[in-house]
Residue frames relative to the residue before (quaternion, step in Angstrom):
aa qw qx qy qz dx dy dz
M 1.0000 0.0000 0.0000 0.0000 0.00 0.00 0.00
A 0.4790 -0.6793 0.4754 0.2881 3.57 -0.86 0.93
G 0.5462 -0.6204 0.4537 0.3331 3.54 -1.14 0.64
P 0.6565 -0.5236 0.3608 0.4057 3.57 -1.24 0.27
Q 0.4600 -0.6144 0.5521 0.3257 3.52 -1.24 0.46
R 0.2855 -0.7888 0.5305 0.1219 3.55 -1.05 0.81
I 0.1255 -0.7503 0.6469 0.0539 3.53 -1.01 0.97
I 0.1166 -0.7825 0.6099 0.0463 3.55 -0.88 1.01
V 0.2299 -0.7515 0.6062 0.1218 3.56 -0.88 1.02
T 0.1470 -0.8374 0.5239 0.0508 3.58 -0.37 1.25
S 0.4474 0.7033 -0.4445 0.3280 3.60 1.28 -0.12
D 0.4497 -0.6815 0.5016 0.2859 3.57 -0.96 0.82
R 0.6287 0.5334 -0.3331 0.4575 3.57 1.24 -0.35
Y 0.8136 0.2663 -0.1159 0.5036 3.56 0.80 -1.01
G 0.7376 0.4173 -0.2364 0.4753 3.59 1.17 -0.40
S 0.4368 0.7051 -0.4591 0.3183 3.58 1.24 0.19
E 0.6870 -0.4916 0.3455 0.4086 3.54 -1.29 0.33
S 0.7055 0.4679 -0.2660 0.4610 3.57 1.07 -0.71
A 0.5918 0.5863 -0.3674 0.4137 3.60 1.25 -0.24
S 0.3111 -0.7352 0.5725 0.1872 3.54 -1.16 0.66
L 0.1863 -0.7718 0.5999 0.0988 3.55 -1.01 0.88
D 0.2526 0.8041 -0.5053 0.1850 3.58 1.20 0.50
M 0.6291 0.5352 -0.3468 0.4444 3.59 0.99 -0.76
E 0.6666 0.4970 -0.2992 0.4681 3.56 0.93 -0.91
R 0.6553 0.5040 -0.3213 0.4619 3.59 0.94 -0.81
G 0.6226 0.5371 -0.3401 0.4563 3.57 1.09 -0.66
I 0.6407 0.5144 -0.3229 0.4697 3.61 1.01 -0.79
I 0.6570 0.5068 -0.3072 0.4660 3.59 0.96 -0.88
A 0.6611 0.5064 -0.3074 0.4604 3.58 0.95 -0.87
A 0.6567 0.5185 -0.3164 0.4469 3.58 0.96 -0.85
A 0.6904 0.4545 -0.2717 0.4930 3.57 1.15 -0.63
D 0.3500 -0.7721 0.4642 0.2567 3.58 1.36 -0.03
L 0.3549 0.7346 -0.4924 0.3032 3.56 0.88 1.00
N 0.4108 -0.6851 0.5449 0.2549 3.54 -1.16 0.67
V 0.3639 0.7173 -0.4782 0.3526 3.52 0.56 1.31
E 0.1615 -0.7570 0.6256 0.0975 3.54 -1.06 0.83
I 0.1023 -0.7867 0.6059 0.0590 3.56 -1.12 0.65
E 0.0784 0.7873 -0.6080 0.0658 3.54 -1.00 0.83
G 0.4413 -0.6957 0.5069 0.2536 3.52 -1.26 0.43
A 0.0891 0.7547 -0.6476 0.0555 3.54 -1.16 0.72
A 0.1984 -0.8212 0.5250 0.1032 3.56 0.25 1.28
C 0.0980 -0.8181 0.5666 -0.0055 3.56 -0.82 1.07
A 0.1434 -0.7971 0.5826 0.0686 3.55 -1.07 0.78
T 0.7740 0.2894 -0.1506 0.5427 3.60 1.19 -0.40
E 0.6662 -0.4712 0.3858 0.4305 3.54 -1.31 0.25
R 0.6533 0.5294 -0.3210 0.4358 3.58 0.88 -0.94
E 0.6671 0.4915 -0.3055 0.4692 3.59 0.94 -0.85
L 0.6369 0.5226 -0.3306 0.4604 3.59 1.01 -0.76
I 0.6579 0.5067 -0.3124 0.4613 3.56 0.93 -0.88
A 0.6591 0.5023 -0.3098 0.4661 3.57 0.95 -0.85
A 0.6824 0.4864 -0.2940 0.4597 3.58 0.89 -0.91
G 0.7493 0.4289 -0.2210 0.4536 3.56 1.00 -0.81
A 0.3929 0.7619 -0.4591 0.2333 3.57 1.24 -0.10
E 0.8006 0.1721 -0.0870 0.5673 3.59 1.02 -0.74
A 0.4527 0.6930 -0.4403 0.3477 3.56 1.19 0.56
D 0.3312 -0.7152 0.5811 0.2028 3.55 -1.04 0.83
A 0.7878 0.0716 -0.0354 0.6107 3.57 1.21 -0.51
L 0.1606 -0.7515 0.6313 0.1043 3.54 -1.18 0.70
L 0.1698 -0.7393 0.6437 0.1017 3.54 -1.05 0.86
V 0.0210 -0.8422 0.5350 -0.0626 3.57 -0.33 1.30
S 0.3009 -0.7356 0.5758 0.1919 3.54 -1.30 0.38
T 0.8095 -0.3061 0.2050 0.4571 3.56 -1.21 -0.50
R 0.7482 0.4973 -0.2365 0.3700 3.54 0.81 -1.02
E 0.6280 0.5326 -0.3578 0.4405 3.60 1.10 -0.49
A 0.2663 -0.7549 0.5795 0.1528 3.59 -0.80 1.02
V 0.1278 -0.7970 0.5891 0.0374 3.57 -0.31 1.29
T 0.0430 -0.8555 0.5136 -0.0494 3.52 0.30 1.37
R 0.7034 -0.4169 0.3487 0.4581 3.55 -1.34 0.06
R 0.6377 0.5326 -0.3320 0.4466 3.59 0.94 -0.87
V 0.6449 0.5053 -0.3249 0.4724 3.58 0.93 -0.82
L 0.6924 0.5012 -0.2844 0.4342 3.56 0.80 -1.04
E 0.6604 0.5077 -0.3085 0.4592 3.59 1.06 -0.67
N 0.7206 0.3846 -0.2365 0.5261 3.58 1.28 -0.15
L 0.5410 0.5603 -0.4249 0.4614 3.57 1.09 0.77
P 0.1416 -0.8694 0.4655 0.0864 3.59 0.40 1.20
R 0.7668 0.3699 -0.2001 0.4849 3.62 1.05 -0.65
T 0.5502 0.6847 -0.3823 0.2867 3.55 1.16 -0.56
K 0.2001 -0.7908 0.5738 0.0727 3.54 -0.87 1.08
V 0.8192 0.0813 0.0051 0.5676 3.57 1.09 -0.65
I 0.1249 -0.7260 0.6696 0.0949 3.52 -1.22 0.71
S 0.0937 -0.8015 0.5906 0.0067 3.54 -0.58 1.18
R 0.2522 -0.8126 0.5190 0.0816 3.52 -0.62 1.26
Y 0.3961 -0.6821 0.5609 0.2516 3.56 -0.88 0.97
G 0.8239 0.2383 -0.1763 0.4831 3.58 -0.51 1.12
V 0.7348 -0.4702 0.3372 0.3539 3.48 -1.42 -0.35
G 0.7337 0.4802 -0.2612 0.4035 3.56 0.64 -1.15
L 0.1679 -0.7929 0.5818 0.0675 3.53 -1.16 0.72
D 0.3643 0.7798 -0.4554 0.2277 3.57 1.28 0.20
N 0.6862 0.4747 -0.2979 0.4637 3.61 1.18 -0.33
V 0.6672 0.4542 -0.3017 0.5075 3.61 1.26 0.13
D 0.3519 -0.7159 0.5624 0.2175 3.60 -0.88 0.96
L 0.2520 -0.8250 0.4903 0.1249 3.56 0.00 1.33
D 0.6474 0.5234 -0.3288 0.4459 3.59 0.97 -0.79
A 0.6665 0.4954 -0.3040 0.4668 3.56 0.92 -0.90
A 0.6276 0.5283 -0.3391 0.4605 3.59 1.02 -0.73
A 0.6487 0.5129 -0.3228 0.4604 3.59 0.94 -0.85
E 0.6438 0.5282 -0.3208 0.4512 3.59 0.97 -0.83
R 0.7104 0.4379 -0.2482 0.4920 3.58 1.09 -0.70
G 0.4906 -0.6733 0.4286 0.3496 3.59 1.26 -0.04
I 0.4831 0.6463 -0.4412 0.3926 3.58 1.19 0.58
V 0.3335 -0.7428 0.5498 0.1863 3.57 -0.69 1.09
V 0.1361 -0.7591 0.6307 0.0866 3.58 -0.98 0.87
T 0.0191 0.7986 -0.5990 0.0550 3.54 -0.78 1.05
H 0.0589 -0.7833 0.6183 0.0240 3.55 -1.22 0.46
Y 0.4411 -0.6838 0.5190 0.2616 3.57 -1.33 -0.04
P 0.2102 -0.8408 0.4840 0.1209 3.60 0.18 1.26
G 0.6510 0.5408 -0.3242 0.4225 3.59 1.13 -0.50
Y 0.4200 0.7517 -0.4338 0.2652 3.56 1.32 -0.12
C 0.9044 -0.0357 0.0081 0.4251 3.54 -1.10 0.94
T 0.2109 0.7976 -0.5392 0.1691 3.60 1.08 0.57
S 0.7008 0.4640 -0.2750 0.4669 3.58 0.78 -1.00
E 0.6485 0.5340 -0.3267 0.4330 3.56 0.93 -0.88
V 0.6883 0.4694 -0.2950 0.4678 3.60 0.85 -0.93
A 0.6390 0.5175 -0.3287 0.4646 3.59 0.99 -0.80
D 0.6333 0.5203 -0.3243 0.4723 3.59 1.00 -0.80
H 0.6680 0.5112 -0.2996 0.4501 3.57 0.92 -0.96
A 0.6513 0.5106 -0.3188 0.4619 3.57 0.94 -0.87
M 0.6614 0.4977 -0.3099 0.4678 3.58 0.95 -0.87
A 0.6274 0.5304 -0.3346 0.4616 3.59 1.01 -0.77
M 0.6550 0.5063 -0.3157 0.4636 3.58 0.97 -0.81
M 0.6298 0.5265 -0.3380 0.4604 3.60 0.98 -0.79
L 0.6727 0.4951 -0.2924 0.4658 3.56 0.91 -0.94
A 0.6544 0.5148 -0.3163 0.4547 3.58 0.97 -0.84
L 0.6501 0.4963 -0.3198 0.4784 3.59 1.01 -0.77
N 0.6861 0.4987 -0.2954 0.4396 3.57 0.81 -0.99
R 0.7635 0.3623 -0.1877 0.5005 3.57 0.87 -0.96
R 0.3802 -0.7628 0.4492 0.2680 3.59 1.35 0.09
I 0.1266 0.8490 -0.5025 0.1037 3.55 1.10 0.78
V 0.7090 0.4574 -0.2779 0.4592 3.58 0.76 -1.03
E 0.6311 0.5301 -0.3351 0.4565 3.61 0.95 -0.82
L 0.6830 0.4929 -0.2941 0.4517 3.57 0.82 -0.98
D 0.6352 0.5282 -0.3308 0.4562 3.56 0.99 -0.83
R 0.6668 0.4973 -0.3034 0.4648 3.58 0.89 -0.94
D 0.6856 0.5033 -0.2976 0.4338 3.56 0.85 -0.96
L 0.6589 0.4994 -0.3196 0.4630 3.58 0.98 -0.77
R 0.6327 0.5231 -0.3331 0.4637 3.57 1.05 -0.70
E 0.7004 0.4323 -0.2571 0.5063 3.57 1.21 -0.53
G 0.6808 -0.5542 0.2712 0.3946 3.59 1.22 0.40
A 0.3566 0.7681 -0.4848 0.2187 3.61 1.21 0.13
W 0.6408 0.5409 -0.3432 0.4231 3.60 0.97 -0.77
T 0.6989 0.4587 -0.2782 0.4731 3.55 0.89 -0.92
R 0.6411 0.5136 -0.3318 0.4638 3.62 1.12 -0.57
H 0.8065 0.3177 -0.1354 0.4800 3.58 0.88 -0.95
G 0.4374 -0.6874 0.4729 0.3354 3.57 1.20 -0.26
A 0.7648 -0.4066 0.2671 0.4223 3.55 -1.24 -0.42
S 0.4734 0.6846 -0.4377 0.3400 3.60 1.22 0.20
T 0.3094 -0.7873 0.5052 0.1708 3.57 -0.13 1.32
G 0.6388 0.5690 -0.3306 0.3985 3.57 0.95 -0.86
T 0.6867 0.4673 -0.2964 0.4714 3.60 1.05 -0.61
I 0.6357 0.5177 -0.3292 0.4685 3.58 1.24 -0.36
L 0.6177 0.5936 -0.3423 0.3860 3.57 1.00 -0.85
R 0.3737 -0.7237 0.5398 0.2127 3.57 -1.09 0.79
G 0.8042 0.0018 0.0203 0.5940 3.58 1.23 -0.25
P 0.7081 -0.4809 0.3115 0.4126 3.57 -1.28 0.07
I 0.2079 -0.7264 0.6355 0.1587 3.53 -1.35 0.35
P 0.1213 -0.8058 0.5764 0.0612 3.61 -0.06 1.23
P 0.5266 -0.6308 0.4501 0.3496 3.61 -1.01 0.66
L 0.5609 -0.6308 0.4218 0.3311 3.57 -0.92 0.90
R 0.6397 0.5655 -0.3339 0.3994 3.58 0.98 -0.81
E 0.6932 0.4394 -0.2767 0.4998 3.58 1.25 -0.27
L 0.6202 0.5729 -0.3253 0.4258 3.59 1.29 -0.02
T 0.3430 -0.7049 0.5855 0.2067 3.52 -1.38 0.33
L 0.2064 -0.7642 0.6051 0.0857 3.53 -0.90 1.05
G 0.1250 -0.7878 0.6004 0.0574 3.56 -0.88 0.97
L 0.1620 -0.7948 0.5821 0.0568 3.56 -0.68 1.15
I 0.1853 -0.7546 0.6212 0.1019 3.57 -0.74 1.08
G 0.7559 0.1796 -0.1894 0.6004 3.54 -0.15 1.34
F 0.0090 0.8123 -0.5810 0.0504 3.54 -0.79 1.06
G 0.2459 0.7449 -0.5627 0.2607 3.50 0.76 1.17
R 0.8332 -0.1775 0.1243 0.5087 3.56 -1.14 -0.60
I 0.7186 0.4366 -0.2674 0.4706 3.58 0.81 -0.97
G 0.6219 0.5395 -0.3447 0.4509 3.59 0.95 -0.78
K 0.6566 0.5002 -0.3055 0.4747 3.57 0.96 -0.85
A 0.6577 0.5110 -0.3117 0.4574 3.59 1.00 -0.83
V 0.6300 0.5122 -0.3346 0.4784 3.59 1.06 -0.69
A 0.6351 0.5318 -0.3315 0.4516 3.60 0.95 -0.85
A 0.6510 0.5192 -0.3174 0.4537 3.58 0.97 -0.84
R 0.6716 0.4801 -0.2952 0.4809 3.59 1.06 -0.73
A 0.6895 0.5032 -0.2828 0.4376 3.58 1.02 -0.81
R 0.5743 0.6495 -0.3783 0.3244 3.57 1.03 -0.76
P 0.6761 0.4997 -0.3314 0.4282 3.69 0.80 -0.79
F 0.6237 0.5395 -0.3484 0.4456 3.61 1.20 -0.35
G 0.5367 -0.6662 0.3820 0.3497 3.58 1.26 -0.04
L 0.3898 0.7289 -0.4776 0.2978 3.58 1.23 0.22
T 0.3799 -0.6312 0.6131 0.2851 3.54 -1.23 0.56
I 0.1511 -0.8314 0.5333 0.0398 3.59 -0.70 1.05
L 0.1026 -0.7588 0.6428 0.0223 3.53 -0.96 1.07
A 0.0440 -0.7895 0.6094 0.0583 3.57 -1.21 0.40
A 0.1464 -0.7526 0.6374 0.0768 3.52 -1.15 0.80
D 0.2925 0.7290 -0.5681 0.2456 3.56 -0.58 1.18
P 0.3010 -0.7963 0.4953 0.1733 3.60 -0.32 1.19
Y 0.6892 0.4833 -0.2761 0.4639 3.58 1.24 -0.30
T 0.6618 0.4316 -0.3078 0.5301 3.58 1.29 0.12
S 0.4525 -0.7194 0.4553 0.2654 3.57 -0.78 1.02
P 0.5976 -0.5617 0.4322 0.3749 3.59 -1.15 0.57
A 0.6243 0.5473 -0.3447 0.4380 3.59 1.03 -0.71
E 0.6475 0.5121 -0.3160 0.4676 3.58 1.01 -0.80
M 0.6497 0.4980 -0.3155 0.4799 3.58 1.03 -0.75
A 0.6482 0.5222 -0.3223 0.4509 3.57 0.93 -0.87
E 0.6194 0.5459 -0.3369 0.4526 3.57 1.05 -0.74
A 0.7024 0.4302 -0.2469 0.5104 3.58 1.16 -0.66
V 0.4495 -0.6982 0.4302 0.3541 3.60 1.32 0.22
V 0.4869 0.6063 -0.4461 0.4430 3.54 0.95 1.02
E 0.3584 -0.7417 0.5278 0.2072 3.57 -0.93 0.90
P 0.3141 -0.7517 0.5431 0.2034 3.63 -0.70 1.00
V 0.0629 0.7876 -0.6084 0.0752 3.57 -0.90 0.96
H 0.5299 -0.5682 0.5031 0.3784 3.54 -1.32 0.20
L 0.6899 -0.5147 0.3190 0.3968 3.55 -1.22 0.56
D 0.6586 0.5191 -0.3335 0.4307 3.60 0.82 -0.89
A 0.6608 0.4985 -0.3084 0.4687 3.58 0.96 -0.85
L 0.6170 0.5429 -0.3453 0.4532 3.57 1.02 -0.76
L 0.6763 0.4993 -0.3009 0.4503 3.57 0.84 -0.97
E 0.6855 0.4968 -0.2861 0.4489 3.58 0.99 -0.79
R 0.7579 0.4096 -0.2076 0.4634 3.59 1.07 -0.71
A 0.6702 0.5575 -0.3095 0.3799 3.60 1.01 -0.74
D 0.3557 -0.6943 0.5868 0.2169 3.53 -1.17 0.74
I 0.7501 0.1658 -0.0965 0.6329 3.54 1.23 -0.61
V 0.0933 -0.7766 0.6218 0.0377 3.58 -0.79 1.05
S 0.0208 -0.8107 0.5838 -0.0398 3.58 -0.63 1.15
I 0.2938 -0.8015 0.5074 0.1173 3.57 -0.70 1.17
H 0.0667 0.8093 -0.5751 0.0993 3.56 -0.82 1.08
C 0.4678 0.6607 -0.4580 0.3674 3.58 1.09 0.65
P 0.5502 -0.6001 0.4470 0.3707 3.61 -1.19 0.36
L 0.4953 -0.6100 0.5133 0.3450 3.55 -1.29 0.26
T 0.1099 0.7643 -0.6212 0.1334 3.56 -0.65 1.20
P 0.6849 -0.4353 0.3367 0.4777 3.63 -1.19 0.05
E 0.6608 0.5155 -0.3098 0.4490 3.60 1.08 -0.67
T 0.7540 0.3964 -0.2223 0.4742 3.60 0.98 -0.75
R 0.4876 0.6518 -0.4508 0.3663 3.62 1.19 -0.23
G 0.8390 0.0702 -0.0954 0.5311 3.58 -0.70 1.10
M 0.2976 0.8019 -0.4783 0.1992 3.58 1.25 0.33
I 0.7350 0.3011 -0.1943 0.5756 3.60 1.12 -0.67
G 0.1232 0.7978 -0.5689 0.1573 3.53 -0.14 1.38
A 0.8080 -0.2843 0.1886 0.4804 3.55 -1.28 -0.29
A 0.6611 0.5155 -0.3187 0.4422 3.60 0.92 -0.88
Q 0.6768 0.4841 -0.2942 0.4702 3.57 0.96 -0.85
L 0.6382 0.5256 -0.3302 0.4555 3.59 1.00 -0.76
R 0.6348 0.5275 -0.3323 0.4565 3.58 1.08 -0.68
R 0.6132 0.5561 -0.3489 0.4394 3.60 1.16 -0.49
M 0.5954 0.5968 -0.3687 0.3917 3.59 1.13 -0.55
K 0.5341 -0.6633 0.4273 0.3036 3.55 -1.01 0.81
P 0.6026 -0.5335 0.4238 0.4155 3.62 -1.13 0.43
G 0.7743 0.3142 -0.2411 0.4935 3.55 -0.90 0.90
A 0.5319 0.6345 -0.4151 0.3770 3.62 1.23 -0.13
V 0.2159 -0.7631 0.5976 0.1182 3.54 -1.25 0.54
L 0.3058 -0.7522 0.5669 0.1392 3.54 -1.26 0.58
V 0.0785 -0.7743 0.6275 0.0242 3.58 -0.99 0.92
N 0.0074 0.8032 -0.5955 0.0159 3.58 -0.86 0.94
T 0.0693 0.7715 -0.6271 0.0817 3.54 -0.62 1.21
A 0.5053 0.6662 -0.4086 0.3660 3.60 1.26 0.32
R 0.7167 -0.3228 0.2764 0.5529 3.58 0.00 -1.31
G 0.5843 -0.6398 0.3877 0.3145 3.56 -0.95 0.92
P 0.7148 0.4846 -0.2952 0.4087 3.64 0.74 -0.94
I 0.4762 0.6499 -0.4575 0.3763 3.62 1.21 -0.05
V 0.7473 0.3293 -0.1743 0.5502 3.58 1.14 -0.69
D 0.3889 -0.6688 0.5829 0.2485 3.56 -0.99 0.90
L 0.3079 -0.8137 0.4632 0.1691 3.55 -0.11 1.32
A 0.6267 0.5322 -0.3496 0.4492 3.61 1.02 -0.70
A 0.6575 0.4977 -0.3077 0.4747 3.57 0.99 -0.83
A 0.6527 0.5066 -0.3158 0.4665 3.59 0.97 -0.82
S 0.6419 0.5278 -0.3205 0.4546 3.56 0.97 -0.86
A 0.6565 0.5039 -0.3084 0.4690 3.58 0.96 -0.86
A 0.6642 0.5042 -0.3066 0.4589 3.59 0.95 -0.87
L 0.6521 0.5098 -0.3110 0.4671 3.58 1.05 -0.75
Q 0.6631 0.5023 -0.3091 0.4610 3.58 0.95 -0.84
A 0.7009 0.4398 -0.2568 0.4994 3.58 1.10 -0.71
R 0.3980 -0.7315 0.4489 0.3241 3.58 1.37 -0.10
E 0.3511 0.6998 -0.5288 0.3278 3.58 1.13 0.62
L 0.6963 0.2458 -0.1803 0.6498 3.53 1.32 -0.48
A 0.4187 -0.7673 0.4246 0.2360 3.55 -0.50 1.20
G 0.8015 -0.1405 0.1199 0.5688 3.58 1.04 -0.66
A 0.0943 -0.7772 0.6181 0.0705 3.53 -1.29 0.28
A 0.1138 -0.7335 0.6644 0.0869 3.51 -1.26 0.62
L 0.0251 -0.8385 0.5391 -0.0756 3.53 -0.41 1.30
D 0.1528 -0.7682 0.6163 0.0818 3.55 -0.72 1.09
V 0.7673 0.2297 -0.1217 0.5863 3.57 1.22 -0.52
V 0.0038 -0.7765 0.6294 -0.0296 3.55 -1.09 0.81
D 0.2181 -0.7438 0.6069 0.1758 3.53 -1.30 0.06
P 0.4973 -0.2887 -0.8036 0.1531 1.55 -1.21 2.20
E 0.2952 -0.6995 0.6100 0.2270 3.51 -1.40 0.12
P 0.4787 -0.2365 -0.8363 0.1245 1.54 -1.75 1.80
L 0.6037 -0.5383 0.4437 0.3859 3.54 -1.29 0.42
P 0.4997 -0.6779 0.4379 0.3146 3.63 -0.71 1.00
A 0.6015 -0.6173 0.3811 0.3346 3.55 -1.04 0.80
D 0.7072 0.4497 -0.2735 0.4720 3.60 1.13 -0.52
S 0.3718 0.7384 -0.4925 0.2718 3.61 1.22 0.23
P 0.4669 -0.6823 0.4801 0.2932 3.61 -0.89 0.85
L 0.5178 0.6602 -0.4161 0.3504 3.60 1.17 -0.40
Y 0.5999 0.5793 -0.3609 0.4175 3.59 1.09 -0.63
H 0.7606 0.4037 -0.1894 0.4719 3.57 1.09 -0.66
L 0.5599 0.6053 -0.3976 0.4026 3.59 1.24 0.01
P 0.4078 -0.7432 0.4722 0.2416 3.61 -0.66 1.04
N 0.6862 0.4765 -0.2884 0.4680 3.60 1.19 -0.39
V 0.6234 0.5105 -0.3360 0.4878 3.58 1.24 0.45
I 0.1353 -0.7440 0.6497 0.0773 3.54 -1.06 0.89
L 0.0827 -0.8064 0.5855 0.0085 3.59 -0.82 1.02
T 0.0204 0.7498 -0.6612 -0.0158 3.53 -1.13 0.76
P 0.5259 -0.7200 0.3785 0.2483 3.61 -1.01 0.82
H 0.6758 -0.4632 0.2828 0.4988 3.62 0.63 1.13
A 0.3655 0.7641 -0.4350 0.3054 3.52 0.96 1.02
A 0.4184 0.7441 -0.4578 0.2483 3.61 1.23 -0.10
Y 0.6274 0.5690 -0.3294 0.4172 3.58 1.10 -0.65
Y 0.6766 0.6225 -0.2659 0.2898 3.51 1.09 -0.83
S 0.2933 0.6155 -0.7226 0.1140 3.38 -1.36 0.84
E 0.6313 -0.5305 0.3770 0.4218 3.58 -1.11 0.46
R 0.6568 0.5139 -0.3150 0.4532 3.59 1.00 -0.80
S 0.6618 0.5104 -0.3292 0.4395 3.60 0.89 -0.86
V 0.6474 0.5156 -0.3205 0.4609 3.59 1.00 -0.79
E 0.6448 0.5104 -0.3220 0.4690 3.57 0.94 -0.83
T 0.6666 0.5169 -0.3004 0.4451 3.57 0.91 -0.94
V 0.6939 0.4718 -0.3049 0.4506 3.59 0.80 -0.91
R 0.6108 0.5366 -0.3613 0.4565 3.60 1.06 -0.60
I 0.6684 0.4954 -0.2999 0.4668 3.57 0.94 -0.89
E 0.7170 0.4603 -0.2716 0.4476 3.59 0.76 -1.01
T 0.6268 0.5298 -0.3418 0.4578 3.60 1.04 -0.69
L 0.6571 0.4943 -0.3035 0.4814 3.57 0.99 -0.81
K 0.6618 0.5171 -0.3180 0.4399 3.59 0.87 -0.91
A 0.6297 0.5318 -0.3395 0.4533 3.58 1.02 -0.75
A 0.6577 0.5004 -0.3070 0.4720 3.58 0.96 -0.86
L 0.6564 0.5152 -0.3117 0.4545 3.57 0.94 -0.88
A 0.6044 0.5616 -0.3584 0.4368 3.57 1.03 -0.73
V 0.6845 0.4757 -0.2919 0.4689 3.58 0.84 -0.96
L 0.6431 0.5256 -0.3274 0.4506 3.59 0.96 -0.80
Q 0.6953 0.4272 -0.2625 0.5149 3.59 1.21 -0.47
G 0.5708 -0.6279 0.3653 0.3828 3.56 1.29 0.19
K 0.5515 0.6038 -0.3868 0.4262 3.56 1.26 0.37
R 0.5047 -0.6364 0.4873 0.3208 3.54 -1.23 0.49
P 0.3779 -0.7247 0.5222 0.2435 3.62 -0.81 0.93
G 0.7347 -0.4259 0.2959 0.4373 3.56 -1.31 0.10
T 0.7894 0.0608 -0.0357 0.6098 3.58 1.08 -0.70
V 0.1228 -0.7290 0.6660 0.0994 3.52 -1.22 0.64
A 0.2736 -0.8188 0.4877 0.1298 3.55 -0.27 1.29
N 0.7461 0.2658 -0.1757 0.5846 3.60 1.23 -0.39
P 0.1472 -0.8591 0.4810 0.0946 3.62 0.48 1.16
A 0.5366 0.6203 -0.4158 0.3929 3.62 1.17 -0.38
V 0.5595 0.6153 -0.3918 0.3934 3.60 1.16 -0.45
L 0.5993 0.5959 -0.3600 0.3952 3.59 1.13 -0.55
E 0.5466 0.5741 -0.4054 0.4554 3.57 1.29 -0.07
R 0.7414 0.3873 -0.2013 0.5097 3.56 1.25 -0.46
V 0.7663 0.2872 -0.1361 0.5584 3.54 1.21 -0.59
S 0.2351 -0.7662 0.5820 0.1377 3.57 -0.92 0.89
L 0.0013 0.7933 -0.6072 0.0448 3.55 -0.72 1.13
A 0.4564 -0.7081 0.4752 0.2539 3.55 -0.91 0.95
């Protein structure tokens, strides 16, 4: 009888020594499969190669760089299943050349990220974080009940503002649906979504430059690709209107953080709410920690207990499908199907 197939979880979140894989083992046992799963959190190419040397499947997250060098040193691996949506850390072409299927879960945390982005927009507009900080520092007792003397800046009504969405995929659409009841005018820039699809969602399609010039709130919802890396830099920030704010719940490297920091300090950009930055974690000496017009969260937009449970289940099921010779829900590198036959 052949030995068990091996799945290695390299994520520092799910494959660490302190993490439990009992849920995954229960799913494997219920399916009566000859499969073993274990964790081996990896941070470097060398660790990935060592962990994957005898792995039939790897379950990876955001931080592991699955490079060509790594892929060329995975002699047994049939599938790499990515926790979540983004694929910028996996060399898809190299995986296809090696006959390794790459799969992911595009439906992951759509609602959570859309909720988080909307919460950040509301917090910026209503100056929630600023007011909370100021009151804790005695502003109420110093100024009395006069809100106008406490406020650091204006609060325009949302119904008079324009929201610009960079990217109109699943999350962009979900944000638009949440924003519409507030009366915002909504623009979207996405070369991969048809104008008709945007019009159906009551969203005006525009080019990126026009979006930056017209939007009071710019919210980023595109994937990280070679085209979008550094897409929002000093030139783009200068296009934004006075008083505009920036929200990023997508990927940190899409925004030139040094340029954004400079614009925020100069008040050329009125405010920003950033769930993602580059690098992560944000260095302790970053000026962003001390700017009152900045809201920071620790790459947490994806999170709810339900979303984490779901992505663990779906990521495992996709890997198991390939190990059984079946096609998973998504194949991120379709060129691999020229080398691998899946039912």
